[in-house]
C-alpha positions in Angstrom: 50.5 31.6 -183.1 49.3 28.1 -182.8 46.1 26.8 -184.4 45.8 23.8 -182.1 43.1 23.9 -179.4 42.7 21.7 -176.4 39.4 20.9 -174.7 40.3 20.4 -171.0 38.6 20.1 -167.7 38.8 23.3 -165.7 37.4 22.9 -162.2 33.8 22.0 -162.6 33.7 23.3 -166.2 35.3 22.5 -169.5 37.6 25.0 -171.2 39.1 25.6 -174.6 42.8 26.4 -174.4 45.0 27.4 -177.4 48.2 25.4 -177.4 50.9 27.3 -175.5 48.4 29.6 -173.7 48.3 29.8 -169.9 44.6 30.4 -169.6 41.5 29.1 -171.3 40.0 31.1 -174.2 36.5 30.1 -173.3 34.6 28.0 -170.7 31.5 25.8 -171.1 29.3 23.8 -168.8 29.7 20.5 -170.7 32.5 18.9 -172.8 30.2 18.9 -175.8 29.7 22.6 -175.6 33.4 23.1 -175.3 34.1 20.9 -178.4 31.6 23.1 -180.4 33.5 26.2 -179.2 36.9 24.7 -180.1 35.6 23.7 -183.5 34.4 27.3 -184.1 38.0 28.5 -183.3 39.8 25.8 -185.3 37.7 25.5 -188.5 38.4 29.0 -190.0 42.2 28.6 -189.2 42.3 25.1 -190.6 43.5 23.9 -187.2 43.2 20.9 -184.9 41.1 20.2 -181.8 42.4 17.8 -179.1 39.7 16.5 -176.7 41.0 15.5 -173.3 39.5 13.1 -170.7 38.9 14.5 -167.2 42.2 12.9 -166.1 44.1 14.9 -168.8 44.8 12.1 -171.3 43.9 12.9 -175.0 40.7 11.1 -176.0 40.5 12.1 -179.6 42.0 14.5 -182.2 40.0 16.3 -184.9 41.7 17.9 -187.9 39.9 20.7 -189.9 42.3 20.7 -192.9 43.8 18.1 -195.1 45.3 15.6 -192.7 49.0 15.3 -193.1 49.0 11.6 -192.4 45.8 10.1 -193.8 45.3 6.3 -193.2 45.4 4.0 -196.2 42.2 2.3 -197.3 
């Protein structure tokens, strides 16, 4: 089971979809609310959240564990 969650546009709402799932785990009225829900799923599992733009492109990635590729400096 994957511990990666994607915040995606779902009609006129925002959804949280576990990577590999066909349906959203939860829906929210705003992207901010969906990010909070995704963080609630990912943090206990030391997972990742990928926030998508309305057009589907990834806007940002948040890691809730030790990052496997931390930047220098």
